[in-house]
N, C-alpha and C positions, 0 to 999 in steps of 0.2 A: 504493500500500500504506500502510495506517495504521501509522505507525512505533511506535505503542504496542503493536503485535502482533509486535515484534522483541525477543527477550529472550536473555539469557545462560542462562536455566534451561531445564530439559527440558520444560517445559509452561506453559500460560498459565492463570492463575486465572480461572474463569468461562467458559473454552473448552474444548472437547473437540476433540481432533485427529481428523479424519474421514479424512485421507488423507496419507501420507507421500509426498513427491516426490523425495526424495533430497538430496544434498549440493549446496550452491550456494555460489559464491565471487565475489568480486570482487578483482581484483589491479591493482596500479599499481607502476610502478618510478619513483623520483624521485631527483634529485641536486640540490644547491644550486648555484648558479652561482659563478664564481670570486670575483666581488664579494661575493655572500653569504658565501662561506667566509671572506673577508678580514674582513667586518663581524663574523662569528660569532667569529672569532679575537681581534679587539679586545674584544669582549664577554666573552670568556673571560678575559681579562687581569685584568679587574675583579672576576670571580666573580659569583656569583648567577645569576638566570634569563637564560638565552640565548634571547632572544625570537625572534631569526632562525630558530634550529633548532626551537623551539616552533612556530612558524608553518608550516615545512616539515613537520613531523611531523603537525600538525593536518589540514593540506591533504591530505597522502597518505592518512590515516586516513578523511577525509571522502569522498574520490574512490573509495577501495576500498569504502567502506559503500554509496555509491550504486550502484556497479557490482554490489555483491551484491544489492541490492534489485531492480535491472533484470533480473538473472539469475533471480531467484525469481519475479518477475512473469511473464517470458517463458515459464515452464513452468506457470503456472497456480496459483501459491501465493497466499495472502493473509496468510501469517504465516511467521516464520523463528524457529526455536527453537535453543538450543544455540549461539548466535552467538558467535564469537571473532575476535580479531585475532592475527596473527602477523607478525613482520618479520625480514628476514634482509639482511645485507649481501652484495650480488651481487659487488661489487668496491669498492675503496677510493672512498668518497664516493657511492656508488650503493646505494640500498636498496629492497628489495621490500617492499611492505606488502600483506598478504592478509587479507581479511575473509571468514569462511566460517561456514557454519551449515546447518541442516537446513530445507529448504523443506517446508511443510505447508499444508494446507487446514484451517482451525478453523471451527467454528460455536459461537455463544453457547449456554451451557446454561441 
């Protein structure tokens, strides 16, 4: 899937939606290792950007995004509109990241 055809808006300029295929999602659940939490704790003592946690969040979002694309391709989509992320803490230190949107088939106008 051409990732330029994945958007947070409800349409794609220059394309016409010819078929709605429904909601698609990619979900992952992640936690930081005990050593990662210790390193993150040390970073938080000094303030600023917590690179350990930024990396964890970025990896979780990327994984959920890739799973979203796989789900859309599996049902025949060539684009995703209204794409969003959501995250919830499942239990202390364990976070669910969800990427979701509407799978569509588009054609150039």
